[in-house]
C-alpha positions in Angstrom: 0.0 0.0 0.0 2.8 2.4 1.0 4.6 1.7 -2.3 1.4 2.5 -4.3 1.0 5.8 -2.5 4.7 6.6 -3.0 4.5 5.8 -6.7 1.3 7.8 -7.1 3.0 10.8 -5.5 6.1 10.4 -7.6 4.1 10.2 -10.8 2.1 13.3 -9.7 5.3 15.2 -9.1 6.8 14.2 -12.4 3.7 15.2 -14.3 3.5 18.5 -12.4 7.1 19.3 -13.2 6.6 18.4 -16.8 3.4 20.5 -17.0 4.9 23.6 -15.4 4.7 25.8 -18.5 4.3 29.2 -16.8 6.4 30.9 -14.2 3.7 30.7 -11.5 3.1 27.1 -12.3 6.8 26.4 -11.7 6.6 28.6 -8.5 3.6 26.4 -7.3 5.9 23.4 -7.1 7.8 25.2 -4.3 11.1 23.6 -5.3 14.2 24.4 -7.3 12.2 24.2 -10.6 11.2 27.9 -10.1 14.8 29.1 -9.6 16.0 27.0 -12.6 13.4 28.6 -14.8 14.2 32.1 -13.5 17.9 31.6 -14.1 17.2 30.8 -17.8 16.0 34.3 -18.5 18.5 37.1 -18.1 16.1 39.8 -16.8 14.5 37.3 -14.3 17.9 36.1 -13.1 18.8 39.7 -12.3 15.7 40.0 -10.1 16.7 37.0 -8.0 20.3 38.4 -7.7 18.9 41.8 -6.6 16.7 40.3 -4.0 19.7 38.4 -2.5 22.1 41.4 -2.5 21.8 41.3 1.3 21.4 38.3 3.5 17.7 37.6 3.8 18.0 36.9 7.5 19.2 40.4 8.0 17.0 42.1 5.4 13.9 40.2 6.4 11.6 41.6 3.7 12.8 42.4 0.2 10.8 43.5 -2.8 12.1 43.9 -6.3 10.0 45.7 -8.9 9.0 43.7 -12.0 8.0 45.5 -15.1 4.3 44.3 -15.3 5.1 40.8 -16.4 2.1 38.9 -17.7 2.0 35.3 -16.6 -0.8 32.7 -15.9 -3.5 35.3 -16.5 -2.2 37.8 -13.9 0.2 40.8 -13.9 3.3 40.4 -11.7 4.5 43.7 -10.3 7.1 42.7 -7.7 9.3 39.8 -6.7 9.1 39.2 -2.9 11.7 37.5 -0.7 10.9 37.3 3.0 12.2 35.7 6.2 11.0 35.5 9.8 12.4 33.6 12.8 9.6 32.8 15.2 11.8 31.1 17.8 10.1 28.0 19.1 7.7 28.0 16.0 10.6 27.8 13.6 12.0 29.7 10.6 9.7 31.0 7.8 11.0 31.6 4.3 8.7 33.1 1.7 9.3 33.8 -2.0 7.1 34.7 -4.9 5.2 37.6 -6.4 3.0 40.5 -5.7 0.2 40.8 -8.3 -1.6 43.8 -9.7 -5.0 42.0 -9.5 -7.2 41.9 -6.3 -7.4 38.5 -4.5 -10.8 37.5 -6.1 -9.5 38.1 -9.6 -6.2 36.5 -9.0 -7.9 33.4 -7.5 -10.2 33.1 -10.5 -7.4 33.4 -13.0 -4.8 31.3 -11.3 -7.4 28.5 -10.6 -7.2 27.8 -14.3 -3.5 26.7 -13.8 -3.3 25.4 -10.3 -5.7 24.0 -7.7 -6.2 26.5 -4.9 -8.0 25.4 -1.7 -9.4 27.9 0.8 -7.9 27.9 4.3 -9.4 30.6 6.5 -8.5 34.0 4.8 -6.2 32.7 2.1 -5.8 29.9 -0.5 -3.3 27.1 -0.5 -1.8 24.7 -3.0 0.7 21.8 -2.9 0.7 21.5 1.0 3.5 19.1 2.0 5.1 18.1 5.3 8.4 16.4 6.2 10.0 15.4 9.5 13.6 16.4 10.0 15.7 13.5 8.7 13.1 12.0 6.4 14.0 11.8 2.7 10.7 12.6 1.1 7.8 15.1 1.5 4.3 13.8 2.2 0.9 15.4 1.5 -0.1 17.6 4.4 -3.9 17.3 4.8 -3.7 19.2 8.1 -2.1 22.4 6.8 -4.1 25.3 8.2 -3.4 29.1 8.0 -2.2 30.4 11.4 -1.1 27.0 12.7 2.7 26.4 13.1 4.3 23.2 12.1 4.9 20.6 14.9 8.4 20.5 16.4 11.0 18.8 14.3 8.9 19.1 11.1 8.8 21.5 8.2 6.0 22.4 5.8 6.1 23.8 2.3 3.2 25.2 0.3 2.0 27.8 -2.1 -0.1 30.6 -0.6 -2.4 33.1 -2.4 -3.3 35.9 0.1 -4.1 39.6 0.5 -1.8 41.6 2.8 -2.3 45.3 3.4 -4.5 45.5 0.2 -1.9 43.8 -2.0 -2.3 40.3 -3.5 0.7 37.9 -3.1 1.3 34.5 -4.4 4.1 33.0 -2.4 5.8 29.7 -1.6 6.9 29.0 1.9 9.1 26.6 3.7 8.5 26.8 7.4 9.2 25.2 10.8 12.4 23.3 11.7 14.1 24.1 8.3 17.4 22.3 7.8 20.2 23.8 5.7 20.1 20.7 3.4 16.3 21.1 2.8 16.6 24.8 2.3 19.4 24.4 -0.3 17.5 21.7 -2.1 14.4 24.0 -2.5 16.1 27.4 -2.7 19.5 27.2 -4.4 19.4 31.0 -4.6 20.1 31.1 -0.8 23.4 29.1 -0.9 25.2 32.1 0.6 22.8 32.3 3.5 23.2 28.5 4.1 27.0 28.7 4.0 27.0 31.5 6.6 25.2 29.4 9.2 
């Protein structure tokens, strides 16, 4: 039974990766696929470099303007790179985009590309969980907005939310985040990891 579940998840991952045709679809995987795609385009690679000009753990909240990039039916206006250390609740890394559209419009348009499930005041996609030391991520049916990951676990997911009147679509890895897992998902933060 466990082998069937693993094979199903692996096939789902491969098909998702193969089908990630847009930038936001690749972001929705919340893995290195997004950064690999960004690095293939000179202007997008510059955005990642600019956002990491300072250590994210010091800068905490960085936004880099994007020249109204059309993708997945929405208009990207800013790349966001954020970090928070919530002590016993773990570390929280966020990356993704601020959109021109309001939340309702963004949800309607992005739902044509990715499945977004409502969780309190936001929408989630691709909710996964992993215990420290495990080798693979598992589907996280208990992911809920405002609830921190259990000790010695980390979660990753895509979030579509409205913050201070702005619509953001962000990936997050949060909880007991190990350097190895962070580097696997976010190769752009290699410098941060090496400074630990």
